[in-house]
C-alpha positions in Angstrom: -22.1 0.1 -7.8 -18.6 -0.5 -6.8 -16.0 1.3 -4.9 -12.5 1.9 -5.9 -10.0 0.1 -3.8 -6.9 0.9 -5.8 -6.4 4.1 -8.0 -6.1 3.5 -11.7 -6.9 5.2 -15.1 -9.9 3.2 -17.1 -8.1 2.5 -20.4 -11.4 1.7 -21.9 -13.1 5.2 -20.8 -10.8 7.7 -22.7 -11.3 10.8 -25.0 -9.1 11.9 -27.8 -7.2 15.3 -27.7 -4.6 17.0 -29.5 -2.1 15.8 -27.2 -3.3 12.3 -27.2 -5.6 10.0 -25.2 -7.0 11.3 -21.8 -8.4 8.4 -19.6 -10.7 8.8 -16.8 -9.1 8.7 -13.4 -10.5 6.8 -10.3 -9.0 7.5 -7.0 -9.7 5.2 -4.0 -13.1 5.7 -2.5 -14.5 6.8 -5.8 -17.7 5.1 -7.1 -17.3 3.1 -10.3 -18.6 3.3 -12.7 -18.8 7.0 -13.3 -22.3 8.7 -14.3 -22.8 7.8 -17.9 -20.5 4.9 -18.2 -22.1 1.4 -18.7 -19.3 -1.3 -18.4 -19.9 -4.9 -19.7 -20.1 -7.6 -17.0 -16.7 -8.7 -18.5 -14.9 -5.2 -17.6 -16.5 -5.5 -14.1 -15.0 -9.1 -13.7 -11.6 -7.7 -15.2 -11.2 -4.8 -12.8 -12.5 -6.7 -9.8 -10.1 -9.3 -10.2 -6.2 -9.8 -11.1 -6.6 -9.9 -14.8 -5.9 -6.4 -15.4 -3.1 -4.2 -16.1 -2.1 -3.6 -12.5 -2.6 -7.4 -11.8 -4.6 -7.0 -8.7 -8.2 -5.8 -7.9 -9.1 -2.4 -8.4 -13.0 -2.3 -7.6 -15.0 -4.1 -5.1 -18.7 -4.2 -4.0 -19.4 -1.8 -1.3 -19.4 -4.5 1.4 -16.1 -5.9 0.3 -14.5 -2.5 0.0 -15.8 -1.5 3.5 -14.1 -4.8 4.9 -10.9 -4.0 3.0 -10.9 -0.6 4.5 -11.4 -2.0 8.0 -8.6 -4.2 7.6 -6.2 -1.8 6.4 -7.2 0.5 9.1 -6.5 -2.4 11.6 -3.0 -3.0 10.2 -2.1 0.7 10.2 -3.3 1.0 13.7 -1.4 -2.0 14.8 1.8 -0.8 13.1 1.5 2.4 14.9 1.1 0.6 18.3 3.9 -1.4 17.5 6.1 1.6 16.7 5.0 3.5 19.8 5.8 0.6 22.0 9.6 0.4 20.5 10.3 4.1 20.5 10.4 4.6 24.3 12.9 1.5 24.7 15.2 2.8 22.1 15.2 6.1 24.0 15.7 4.4 27.2 18.7 2.3 25.7 20.3 5.4 24.3 20.1 7.2 27.8 21.4 4.3 29.3 24.5 4.1 27.1 25.4 7.9 27.8 
């Protein structure tokens, strides 16, 4: 089982309708493959590497997805902390200018 780390429509999992093909949509955090789908090892390799339509990994093993989520959370936290530290300085500078 794999975890979706970047949203995508599975171009090899679709159904024909009057309006055209409708492809299964995976959102970040979803489990891949969906129930009832048995992808080939080649398809797993394609989606977990850069050789797909988006050019970057779309799925990861649960452990890899968890590590990626932790890194992204830490980066977001660092960015927020950096922005918070800068905000008071800017406010103080504006007050000093007045």
